N, C-alpha and C positions, 0 to 999 in steps of 0.2 A: 717364434717364427717371424721372419721379416715381413714388413707390410708390402702388399702388392700395390703398385702405383700405376695409375692410368693417366696418360697425357692426351688431351684432345683439344679441340678448338676453343673450349671454354676454360682451359687451364691458364692461370695467370701468366706463367712463363711463355706459353705458346702465343697467347694474345699479345704479349710484349714483343716477341720476335716477329710476329706477323706485321706489326706496325713498323718495325725497323728494317725488314728485309723482304721485299716482294718475291724474290726467288725462293726463299724459305717458305713463305706463305703458300706458294704453289705446291711445294713439296709436302707440306702438312695436308693439303687437300688430296694430293695423289696417294698418300700413305694411309690417311685416316688415323684413328686412335692407336696408340701403342701402349702396351702393358708390360711392366717389368717388375722384378723383385730383386732388390739389392742383396748382395751376398753377405749380409750382415752376420749371419750365423756361421759362415764358413770362410773366414778370412784367410786362414792358413792354407787350406786346399786351393783357394783361388790364387794365392800368391805363388804356390808351387806350379799350378797350371800355367801361369803367366811366364814363369821362368822357363818352363819347358817350351812354350810357344815362341819365345824370342827367336827372331830370324827364320821362323818356319811358317808354312801355310797353316791356316786354321785346321784343315783336315789332318795334316801330319802331326800337329801338336795334340789334337784330340786323340789320335791313335796311340801316341806314346803315353799320354796321361791315362788312357784306359788300361794300358798295360801296367802302369804304376798302381792303379786302383786294384787290379788283380793281385799284384805283388803284395799289396798292403791288406789283402783280404777285405777290400771294400771300404777301408777306413784310412784315408790319408791324413795322418796326424803327426805331430812332432815325434811321438813315441814310435810309431810304426816306421817312420823314416830313419830314426836313430838306429833301429834294429837292422837296417840295410847297410851294405857296404857300397863303396863307390863302384866296385865292379858289378854289383847287383843292378845298380842304376844304369850303368853303361850297357848292360845286356838287354835292356828294354828299348834302347835306341838313343839315349842321351849322350852327349859328348862328355869327356872327362871334366871339362870346366863346369858344365851345367850340373853334373852329378855332385861336384864339390859345392856348388852354390846351393843345391837342394839340401845337402847335408848341413851346410852352414846355417841355413835358415831354420832348420829344426833345432840345431844347437842353440841358436840365438833365442828362440822362444823358450826352450827348456831352462836356459840360464837366466832368463828375465831380461836379456839385452833387448829383445824385441817384444814389446808388450802391446798387443793389438787394442787393449782397452783404453790406451792413452790417446789414440788417434781421433776419436769423435770430438774431443774437446780442443783439438789443435786447429790452428789456422791452416789453410791450404798450403801456404809456403812452408810452415813448420813441419807438416806431415810429409810433404815431398822431401824436404831436407833429411828428415829422420829415416825415411825409407831408403833413400839412395846411399845412405851410409853403409848399408848391408852389401857385402860383395855379391855381384851378380844382379843387383837391382839398379837399373838405370832409370832415366826419366820416363821412358815409355812405360815400363812396368809400374812405376810409382803412380803415374797418371791413370793407368787402367784401374789401379787399386782405389784411387780417390773417386773415380767415376762410378765404378761398378760395385764397390763394397761400401764406401762412405756416402755414396750418392751426392757428392758435391756438385753444385750447379754450374760452376764457372771455370771448368777445366777445358782448355783448348788443346786437343791431342794432335798437334801438327807433326809429331814423331811417328804417327801410326799410318801404315800403308793403306789400310782400308779407308781411313778418314781422308787421306790425300786423294785417293781415287774418286771418292764422292765429291770432294771439294773441287777438283778439276772439272768434273761433270757439271756441277752446279754453276760455276762461274765461267765455264768455257775458257780455261786458262791452263798453261803449262808452267806458269811461274809458281812454284811451291816452296819458295824461299821462306824462311821463318819470318823475316821482316814483312814480306808481302802478305802472308797469311794473317799475321797479327794486325796489320793495317786494315785488311779487308774485313776481318771478323771482329774488329773492335766494337762494332755496333751490336754484336750479340751479347756483350756483357750486360748484366751479370748471369746470363743463362747460356754460356758457351757449351756446356755439357749437354743441355737439352737439344740444341741445334745439332750437336755431334750425334746424339742418339738417333735423331731422325735421318741423318745422312747415312749412318750405319744401316738403318732399316731400308733406306732407298737402295743401297747396294745389295742387301740380302734379297730384296724383292725383284731384283733384276732391272730396275729403272735406269741404272747407269749404263746399260748396254746400248741405249738409244740416246741420241743427242737431246739435251735439255732445251726446251723452248718455253720462254716465259709466256708468250702468247701464241696461240694457234688459231687460225681462222675458224670462227664458230665455237671456240672453246674458251669461254670466260666464266664458266660455272663456278670456278674457285674464288672469284673476286668477291 
């Protein structure tokens, strides 16, 4: 079983980011500790889930994936996917293209073309390059895999809508160009993924619904 990881104000990565970015420091205090478990033991189901969720809301993606789990009798594996047809996958709400991508991913694992065991030893760049070779796997999906399965610490997911929403809130900006984000977030290195995790949590907790204020009168308890 994968390790459960807790990030709090005493974590080296959080302490580093606190020194580099005052806005993030306040976010850490707003959110408190976060705990997560990398999907180390379930890389294939995670990848399939991400293929399904591409260009969909989290809610819609979860609904379709739940139907897939039912179709696979609770076990989303390369073998259970291989037994399904493209039409079977389309009937649960996937597009023809995504159904083919899902089938292809299963075939790649079964043929040995896609070997999850090789990724932990790879650099971030090599792992991303290997993943995006697979049809239907773009940079967004590959980065989600590196963050949430491999637990890589320095992935900046500027392709992700949820990240962008929180980023705009944090920095009070509408400039979400790749160059602007990379320039602004350069100070996060080598812990870009950690910063992203806290921004995801800020979104989940509803903080992004209100304007971000670095300082409020009478509110400096986070300093």
